[in-house]
MIPA-646225 format. One record per atom (N, C-alpha, C, O): residue number from 0; residue in one letter; atom name; x, y, z. Coordinates in steps of 0.2 Angstrom, whole numbers, plus 5000, padded with zeros to 4 digits. Each point is the difference from the previous one (the first is absolute). Example, Ala and Ser with C-alpha at 12.3 -4.5 7.8 and 13.67 -1.06 7.14 Angstrom:
! residues 2
SITE/0/A/N/5066/4972/5039
SITE/0/A/CA/4996/5006/5000
SITE/0/A/C/5004/5006/5000
SITE/0/A/O/5005/4999/5003
SITE/1/S/N/4993/5006/4993
SITE/1/S/CA/5004/5006/5001
SITE/1/S/C/4996/5005/5003
SITE/1/S/O/5003/5006/5001
//
This chain:
! residues 109
SITE/0/M/N/5445/5483/5454
SITE/0/M/CA/5007/4996/4999
SITE/0/M/C/5001/5000/4993
SITE/0/M/O/4995/4999/4996
SITE/1/I/N/5011/5002/5002
SITE/1/I/CA/5000/5001/4992
SITE/1/I/C/5006/4994/5000
SITE/1/I/O/5005/5000/5004
SITE/2/E/N/4995/4997/4990
SITE/2/E/CA/5005/4995/4997
SITE/2/E/C/5005/5004/4996
SITE/2/E/O/4997/5002/4995
SITE/3/L/N/5009/4999/5006
SITE/3/L/CA/5003/5002/4995
SITE/3/L/C/5005/4996/4996
SITE/3/L/O/5004/4995/5003
SITE/4/P/N/4996/5007/4989
SITE/4/P/CA/5004/4996/4997
SITE/4/P/C/5007/5000/5001
SITE/4/P/O/5002/5003/5005
SITE/5/S/N/5002/4994/4993
SITE/5/S/CA/5009/4999/5002
SITE/5/S/C/5001/5007/4998
SITE/5/S/O/4997/5003/4996
SITE/6/L/N/5007/5000/5010
SITE/6/L/CA/5002/5006/4999
SITE/6/L/C/5007/5001/4997
SITE/6/L/O/5002/5005/4998
SITE/7/D/N/5001/4989/5000
SITE/7/D/CA/5006/4999/4997
SITE/7/D/C/4999/5004/4992
SITE/7/D/O/5005/5001/4997
SITE/8/L/N/4988/5000/5000
SITE/8/L/CA/4999/5002/4995
SITE/8/L/C/4998/5007/5000
SITE/8/L/O/5000/5003/4994
SITE/9/A/N/4998/5000/5012
SITE/9/A/CA/4999/5006/5001
SITE/9/A/C/5005/5006/4998
SITE/9/A/O/5006/5000/5001
SITE/10/L/N/4992/5005/4995
SITE/10/L/CA/5005/5005/4998
SITE/10/L/C/4999/5007/5004
SITE/10/L/O/5005/5003/5001
SITE/11/L/N/4989/4998/5001
SITE/11/L/CA/4999/5007/5005
SITE/11/L/C/4996/4999/5005
SITE/11/L/O/4995/4996/4999
SITE/12/V/N/5006/5008/5006
SITE/12/V/CA/4994/5000/5005
SITE/12/V/C/4999/5007/5001
SITE/12/V/O/5004/5004/4998
SITE/13/R/N/4991/4998/5004
SITE/13/R/CA/4996/5007/5000
SITE/13/R/C/4996/5000/5007
SITE/13/R/O/4996/4996/5001
SITE/14/L/N/5006/5008/5004
SITE/14/L/CA/4997/5000/5006
SITE/14/L/C/4997/5008/5001
SITE/14/L/O/5003/5005/4999
SITE/15/T/N/4991/4995/5003
SITE/15/T/CA/4996/5006/4999
SITE/15/T/C/4997/5000/5009
SITE/15/T/O/4999/4995/5003
SITE/16/R/N/5001/5011/4998
SITE/16/R/CA/4996/4999/5007
SITE/16/R/C/4994/5004/4999
SITE/16/R/O/5001/5006/4997
SITE/17/E/N/4992/4992/5004
SITE/17/E/CA/4994/5003/4998
SITE/17/E/C/4997/5000/5007
SITE/17/E/O/5002/4997/5005
SITE/18/G/N/4991/5007/4995
SITE/18/G/CA/4995/5001/5004
SITE/18/G/C/5002/5005/5005
SITE/18/G/O/5005/5004/4999
SITE/19/G/N/4990/4995/5008
SITE/19/G/CA/5001/5007/5004
SITE/19/G/C/4995/5004/4999
SITE/19/G/O/4996/4999/4995
SITE/20/L/N/5004/5006/5009
SITE/20/L/CA/4994/5005/4999
SITE/20/L/C/5004/5006/4995
SITE/20/L/O/4997/5002/4996
SITE/21/A/N/5009/5000/5005
SITE/21/A/CA/5002/5005/4996
SITE/21/A/C/5006/4998/4994
SITE/21/A/O/5005/4997/5002
SITE/22/Y/N/4995/5005/4992
SITE/22/Y/CA/5004/4999/4994
SITE/22/Y/C/5007/5003/5001
SITE/22/Y/O/5000/5006/4999
SITE/23/L/N/5005/4992/5003
SITE/23/L/CA/5006/5003/4999
SITE/23/L/C/5004/4997/4995
SITE/23/L/O/5002/4994/5001
SITE/24/P/N/5000/5010/4994
SITE/24/P/CA/5004/4997/4995
SITE/24/P/C/5006/4997/5001
SITE/24/P/O/5001/4995/4997
SITE/25/A/N/5004/5007/5008
SITE/25/A/CA/5005/4997/5003
SITE/25/A/C/4999/4992/5002
SITE/25/A/O/5004/4995/4999
SITE/26/M/N/4990/5005/5004
SITE/26/M/CA/4999/4994/5003
SITE/26/M/C/4996/4995/4994
SITE/26/M/O/5000/4994/5001
SITE/27/A/N/4998/5008/4993
SITE/27/A/CA/4996/4996/4996
SITE/27/A/C/5005/4999/4994
SITE/27/A/O/4999/4995/4996
SITE/28/R/N/5007/5008/5003
SITE/28/R/CA/5005/4999/4995
SITE/28/R/C/5002/4992/5000
SITE/28/R/O/5002/4998/5005
SITE/29/P/N/4999/4998/4990
SITE/29/P/CA/5001/4994/4999
SITE/29/P/C/5007/4999/5001
SITE/29/P/O/5004/5005/4999
SITE/30/R/N/4998/4989/5003
SITE/30/R/CA/5007/4999/5001
SITE/30/R/C/5002/4995/4994
SITE/30/R/O/4996/4996/5000
SITE/31/S/N/5008/5003/4997
SITE/31/S/CA/5001/4995/4995
SITE/31/S/C/5008/4996/5002
SITE/31/S/O/5005/5002/5002
SITE/32/I/N/4994/4992/4997
SITE/32/I/CA/5007/4996/5002
SITE/32/I/C/5001/4995/4993
SITE/32/I/O/4996/4996/4998
SITE/33/D/N/5009/5006/4999
SITE/33/D/CA/5002/4997/4994
SITE/33/D/C/5003/4993/5001
SITE/33/D/O/5007/4999/5000
SITE/34/L/N/4989/4996/5000
SITE/34/L/CA/5004/4993/5002
SITE/34/L/C/5005/4997/4995
SITE/34/L/O/5003/4995/5001
SITE/35/A/N/4996/5009/4993
SITE/35/A/CA/5004/4996/4995
SITE/35/A/C/5007/5004/5000
SITE/35/A/O/5004/4997/4997
SITE/36/T/N/4998/5008/5008
SITE/36/T/CA/5006/5003/5000
SITE/36/T/C/5002/5001/5006
SITE/36/T/O/5006/5002/5002
SITE/37/C/N/4990/4996/5004
SITE/37/C/CA/5003/5002/5007
SITE/37/C/C/5004/4994/5002
SITE/37/C/O/5000/4995/4997
SITE/38/P/N/5004/5006/5008
SITE/38/P/CA/5004/4994/5002
SITE/38/P/C/4997/4995/5001
SITE/38/P/O/4994/5000/5000
SITE/39/P/N/5009/4994/5002
SITE/39/P/CA/4996/4995/5002
SITE/39/P/C/4998/4999/5007
SITE/39/P/O/4994/4997/5001
SITE/40/E/N/5010/5006/5004
SITE/40/E/CA/4997/5002/5006
SITE/40/E/C/4994/5004/5000
SITE/40/E/O/4996/4997/5004
SITE/41/V/N/5004/5008/4993
SITE/41/V/CA/4993/5004/5001
SITE/41/V/C/4995/4996/4997
SITE/41/V/O/4994/5000/5003
SITE/42/R/N/5007/4996/4991
SITE/42/R/CA/4994/4996/4997
SITE/42/R/C/4997/4995/5005
SITE/42/R/O/4994/4999/5001
SITE/43/R/N/5012/4998/5001
SITE/43/R/CA/4997/4995/5005
SITE/43/R/C/4996/5004/5007
SITE/43/R/O/4994/4998/5001
SITE/44/E/N/5008/5007/5001
SITE/44/E/CA/4996/5004/5006
SITE/44/E/C/4993/5002/4996
SITE/44/E/O/4995/4999/5004
SITE/45/V/N/5003/5003/4991
SITE/45/V/CA/4996/5003/4997
SITE/45/V/C/4995/4993/5000
SITE/45/V/O/4994/4999/5003
SITE/46/C/N/5009/4996/4993
SITE/46/C/CA/4996/4994/4999
SITE/46/C/C/4997/4998/5007
SITE/46/C/O/4994/4999/5001
SITE/47/D/N/5011/5000/5004
SITE/47/D/CA/4998/4997/5007
SITE/47/D/C/4993/5004/5003
SITE/47/D/O/4995/4998/5003
SITE/48/A/N/5006/5009/4995
SITE/48/A/CA/4994/5005/5002
SITE/48/A/C/4994/4999/4997
SITE/48/A/O/4995/5000/5003
SITE/49/L/N/5006/4998/4991
SITE/49/L/CA/4993/5000/4995
SITE/49/L/C/4998/4992/5003
SITE/49/L/O/4994/5000/5001
SITE/50/Q/N/5010/4995/5001
SITE/50/Q/CA/4997/4994/5002
SITE/50/Q/C/4995/5001/5006
SITE/50/Q/O/4994/4997/5001
SITE/51/R/N/5011/5006/5004
SITE/51/R/CA/4997/5002/5007
SITE/51/R/C/4993/5004/4999
SITE/51/R/O/4995/4999/5004
SITE/52/A/N/5004/5006/4991
SITE/52/A/CA/4995/5003/4998
SITE/52/A/C/4993/4997/4998
SITE/52/A/O/4995/5002/5001
SITE/53/A/N/5008/4993/4995
SITE/53/A/CA/4994/4998/4995
SITE/53/A/C/4994/4996/5003
SITE/53/A/O/4995/5000/4998
SITE/54/P/N/5007/4997/5008
SITE/54/P/CA/4995/4997/5006
SITE/54/P/C/4995/5005/5004
SITE/54/P/O/4995/4998/5002
SITE/55/V/N/5007/5007/4998
SITE/55/V/CA/4996/5005/5003
SITE/55/V/C/4997/5005/4995
SITE/55/V/O/4997/5004/5003
SITE/56/A/N/5004/4995/4991
SITE/56/A/CA/4996/5004/4995
SITE/56/A/C/4993/4999/5000
SITE/56/A/O/4998/4994/5000
SITE/57/V/N/4998/5012/4999
SITE/57/V/CA/4994/5000/5000
SITE/57/V/C/4996/5003/4994
SITE/57/V/O/5003/5004/4997
SITE/58/A/N/4990/4995/5002
SITE/58/A/CA/4996/5004/4995
SITE/58/A/C/5001/5007/5002
SITE/58/A/O/5002/5003/5005
SITE/59/R/N/4998/5000/4988
SITE/59/R/CA/5001/5008/5001
SITE/59/R/C/4994/5003/5005
SITE/59/R/O/5001/5005/5004
SITE/60/D/N/4992/4992/4995
SITE/60/D/CA/4996/5003/5004
SITE/60/D/C/5000/4998/5008
SITE/60/D/O/4996/5003/5003
SITE/61/A/N/5009/4994/4999
SITE/61/A/CA/5001/4998/5007
SITE/61/A/C/5005/5004/5003
SITE/61/A/O/5000/5001/5006
SITE/62/C/N/5004/5004/4989
SITE/62/C/CA/5004/5006/5002
SITE/62/C/C/4997/5006/5000
SITE/62/C/O/5003/5005/5002
SITE/63/A/N/4990/4996/4995
SITE/63/A/CA/4997/5006/4999
SITE/63/A/C/4998/5002/5008
SITE/63/A/O/4999/4996/5005
SITE/64/G/N/5000/5011/4995
SITE/64/G/CA/4995/5003/5006
SITE/64/G/C/5005/5002/5005
SITE/64/G/O/5006/4998/5000
SITE/65/G/N/4991/5007/5002
SITE/65/G/CA/5004/5004/5007
SITE/65/G/C/5006/5001/4998
SITE/65/G/O/5002/5002/4994
SITE/66/D/N/5002/4998/5011
SITE/66/D/CA/5008/5001/5000
SITE/66/D/C/5006/4996/4998
SITE/66/D/O/5006/5000/5001
SITE/67/R/N/4990/4995/4996
SITE/67/R/CA/5005/4993/4998
SITE/67/R/C/5004/5002/4995
SITE/67/R/O/4997/5003/4996
SITE/68/R/N/5009/4995/5004
SITE/68/R/CA/5005/5000/4994
SITE/68/R/C/5001/4993/5000
SITE/68/R/O/4999/4996/5005
SITE/69/Y/N/5003/5004/4988
SITE/69/Y/CA/5003/4994/4997
SITE/69/Y/C/5006/5000/4995
SITE/69/Y/O/5001/5005/4997
SITE/70/F/N/5002/4990/5002
SITE/70/F/CA/5005/4999/4995
SITE/70/F/C/4997/4997/4993
SITE/70/F/O/4996/4996/5000
SITE/71/R/N/5005/5007/4995
SITE/71/R/CA/4999/4997/4994
SITE/71/R/C/5005/4997/4998
SITE/71/R/O/5006/5003/5002
SITE/72/V/N/4995/4991/4996
SITE/72/V/CA/5005/4996/4998
SITE/72/V/C/4999/4998/4993
SITE/72/V/O/4995/4996/4998
SITE/73/E/N/5009/5006/4997
SITE/73/E/CA/5000/4998/4992
SITE/73/E/C/5007/4996/5000
SITE/73/E/O/5005/5002/5001
SITE/74/V/N/4994/4992/4997
SITE/74/V/CA/5006/4996/4997
SITE/74/V/C/4999/4998/4992
SITE/74/V/O/4996/4997/4998
SITE/75/V/N/5011/5008/4998
SITE/75/V/CA/4998/4999/4993
SITE/75/V/C/5005/4993/4999
SITE/75/V/O/5006/5000/5002
SITE/76/Y/N/4991/4995/4992
SITE/76/Y/CA/5004/4995/4998
SITE/76/Y/C/5001/5002/4993
SITE/76/Y/O/5004/4997/4997
SITE/77/G/N/4993/5008/5000
SITE/77/G/CA/5003/5002/4993
SITE/77/G/C/4998/4994/4994
SITE/77/G/O/5002/5002/4994
SITE/78/G/N/4995/4993/5007
SITE/78/G/CA/5001/4995/4996
SITE/78/G/C/4992/4997/4998
SITE/78/G/O/4996/5001/5005
SITE/79/A/N/5002/4997/4991
SITE/79/A/CA/4994/4996/5000
SITE/79/A/C/4997/4994/5003
SITE/79/A/O/4995/4999/5001
SITE/80/E/N/5013/4997/5001
SITE/80/E/CA/4999/4993/5003
SITE/80/E/C/4998/5002/5007
SITE/80/E/O/4996/4996/5003
SITE/81/V/N/5005/5010/5000
SITE/81/V/CA/4998/5001/5007
SITE/81/V/C/4997/5007/5001
SITE/81/V/O/5004/5005/5000
SITE/82/P/N/4990/4996/5002
SITE/82/P/CA/4997/5006/4999
SITE/82/P/C/5003/5003/5007
SITE/82/P/O/5001/4997/5005
SITE/83/D/N/4999/5010/4994
SITE/83/D/CA/5001/5005/5006
SITE/83/D/C/4996/4998/5005
SITE/83/D/O/4994/4998/4999
SITE/84/V/N/5007/5004/5007
SITE/84/V/CA/4996/4999/5006
SITE/84/V/C/4999/5006/5004
SITE/84/V/O/5005/5003/5001
SITE/85/S/N/4989/4998/5002
SITE/85/S/CA/5001/5006/5004
SITE/85/S/C/4994/4998/5007
SITE/85/S/O/4995/4996/4999
SITE/86/F/N/5008/5007/5006
SITE/86/F/CA/4995/4999/5005
SITE/86/F/C/5001/5005/5005
SITE/86/F/O/5005/5003/5000
SITE/87/D/N/4991/4997/5006
SITE/87/D/CA/5000/5006/5005
SITE/87/D/C/5002/4998/5006
SITE/87/D/O/4998/4994/5001
SITE/88/V/N/5005/5009/5004
SITE/88/V/CA/5003/4998/5007
SITE/88/V/C/4999/5004/5004
SITE/88/V/O/5003/5005/5000
SITE/89/P/N/4992/4995/5006
SITE/89/P/CA/4998/5005/5004
SITE/89/P/C/5007/5002/5005
SITE/89/P/O/5004/4995/5002
SITE/90/E/N/4997/5011/4999
SITE/90/E/CA/5006/5002/5002
SITE/90/E/C/5001/4997/5007
SITE/90/E/O/5005/4998/5002
SITE/91/T/N/4989/5001/5001
SITE/91/T/CA/5001/4996/5006
SITE/91/T/C/5002/4994/5001
SITE/91/T/O/5002/4998/5005
SITE/92/D/N/4998/4998/4990
SITE/92/D/CA/5001/4994/4998
SITE/92/D/C/5008/4999/4996
SITE/92/D/O/5002/4995/5000
SITE/93/A/N/5000/5010/4998
SITE/93/A/CA/5006/4999/4995
SITE/93/A/C/5006/4998/5004
SITE/93/A/O/5000/5001/5006
SITE/94/P/N/5004/4994/4991
SITE/94/P/CA/5005/4999/5003
SITE/94/P/C/5005/5005/5001
SITE/94/P/O/5001/5004/4995
SITE/95/D/N/5004/4996/5009
SITE/95/D/CA/5004/5007/5001
SITE/95/D/C/5005/5001/4994
SITE/95/D/O/5000/5006/4998
SITE/96/T/N/5003/4988/4999
SITE/96/T/CA/5003/5001/4995
SITE/96/T/C/4997/5004/4993
SITE/96/T/O/5003/5003/4996
SITE/97/L/N/4991/4996/5004
SITE/97/L/CA/4996/5003/4995
SITE/97/L/C/4999/5007/5001
SITE/97/L/O/5000/5004/4995
SITE/98/V/N/4999/4997/5010
SITE/98/V/CA/4999/5008/5003
SITE/98/V/C/5007/5004/5000
SITE/98/V/O/5000/5006/4998
SITE/99/R/N/5005/4990/5004
SITE/99/R/CA/5006/5003/4999
SITE/99/R/C/5003/5001/4993
SITE/99/R/O/5003/5005/4999
SITE/100/L/N/4994/4990/4995
SITE/100/L/CA/5001/5001/4994
SITE/100/L/C/4997/5006/4997
SITE/100/L/O/5003/5003/4996
SITE/101/W/N/4992/4999/5006
SITE/101/W/CA/4995/5005/4996
SITE/101/W/C/5003/5006/5004
SITE/101/W/O/5001/5006/4997
SITE/102/K/N/5001/4995/5009
SITE/102/K/CA/5004/5007/5004
SITE/102/K/C/5007/5001/4997
SITE/102/K/O/5002/5006/4998
SITE/103/E/N/5001/4988/5001
SITE/103/E/CA/5006/5000/4997
SITE/103/E/C/5003/4996/4995
SITE/103/E/O/5003/4995/5000
SITE/104/P/N/4994/5008/4994
SITE/104/P/CA/5001/4994/4994
SITE/104/P/C/5008/4999/4999
SITE/104/P/O/5004/5004/5001
SITE/105/P/N/4998/4989/4997
SITE/105/P/CA/5008/4998/5000
SITE/105/P/C/5002/5005/4994
SITE/105/P/O/4996/5001/4995
SITE/106/R/N/5010/5001/5006
SITE/106/R/CA/5004/5002/4994
SITE/106/R/C/4999/4995/4994
SITE/106/R/O/5000/4994/5002
SITE/107/Q/N/5000/5009/4992
SITE/107/Q/CA/5000/4997/4994
SITE/107/Q/C/5007/5001/4997
SITE/107/Q/O/5002/5006/4999
SITE/108/E/N/5001/4989/4999
SITE/108/E/CA/5008/5000/4997
SITE/108/E/C/4999/5000/4993
SITE/108/E/O/5005/5000/4996
//
């Protein structure tokens, strides 16, 4: 479990799907969501997904091995007062919204 700082200060979220037996570039490509410029409803959806994903976050070692895939979540705050946060969420435990955001990133305006 990970304790997230306030997401009100977050600027960017990067989602990467990692792991598995074979490396497929399209599956590993990071998706970035610019929270500073996205519409408020998208920001709210992303923040809700992160709040649901944080409690199921595990150490990177727990995601390793076999055909296990996981999402690498990076939250960029861009300031010295709040450090950036990254954590891993096993694909099997990932909230549906997080999976959907990775598959279909929201349009940026």
